[in-house]
Structures are given as C-alpha cells and as structure tokens.
C-alpha positions, 0 to 999 in steps of 0.5 A: 495497730495502735499508734503512739503520738508520743515519739512524734511529740518528742521530735517537735518543738516542745523541747524548744523553749523561747526565753525573753530575757532583758528584751532579747529573745533567745531560743534554747535547745532543750534536747540533752537527755533524757534522764528519768525521775519520779515526781508526784508519784509518776515518771517524768523525762528530764531534758537540759537546755543549751544554756546549761541552766534550764531544764524541761520536765516532760510527762513520760509515757504512761504518766496520767499527766500526759501531755504536760511539761514543766520548765525550770529556768534561772530567775534572779537568785532562784528558778522560775517554774512554768507548766503547760498541758492538759493531763491529770491535774492532781498529778501535775499539782503534786509534781509542781510542788515537788519541782518547786521544792528543788534546790539550785544544787538539785537542779544542777544534779538533774542537768548532769544526769541528762548528760550521762 
C-alpha cells in the first residue's frame, strides 16, 4: 500500500506563516482555500491568509517542485516573495518568476479565488 505524506503536510503548520512587522510578531493562519493555478508549467495550490492580503502557494501533488512553497506578503507598495523547499529547482525558478510578475490586482484575484 502506497502511503502519501502530502495530506499530512497540509494539516501541519506549513500553512502558518510567522510575520515580524514593526517588531511585533503575529501568526497568520493561511488555510483559506485552496484554489488551483498553474505557474511554471505545473499546478500549485493557493491558500490565502487571515490578514486578507498574504497568500501561500504550495506545490500540488504530482508537481516536481514538491515539496516547496512560496509566500507573497505585503511589503510597502508591493509584495515580498519568499520560497522554501527542496523540489526541482528549474520548476521553482520558473514559478518564482511567474509569481514575481503578479500585480497587486492579480494577487487580490487569487485571494478571492481561495474563498470560493
């Protein structure tokens, strides 16, 4: 019997993002969704966070970038993109470039998609 670790990963704190803003630590809950979108030629799961501004982009099952996630959080007039994981670097690089090109409106639309 083949066991998948992926459902277990979704239920642990990978979707909790700690943000240090103005010397105050706040824990965001990033469990709204997911919406599924394609970036870098592969599917990713998009979750939005309790601040209604941050998103977490997690490699979907079958994505060679797995395990990998990105977070996009407000930073001044734009967004800060962070990524972490050990998946296929060519896929994560292509995805990083796609995510970096998202506009504030694109991110707002992804947030709304997670709520449907």
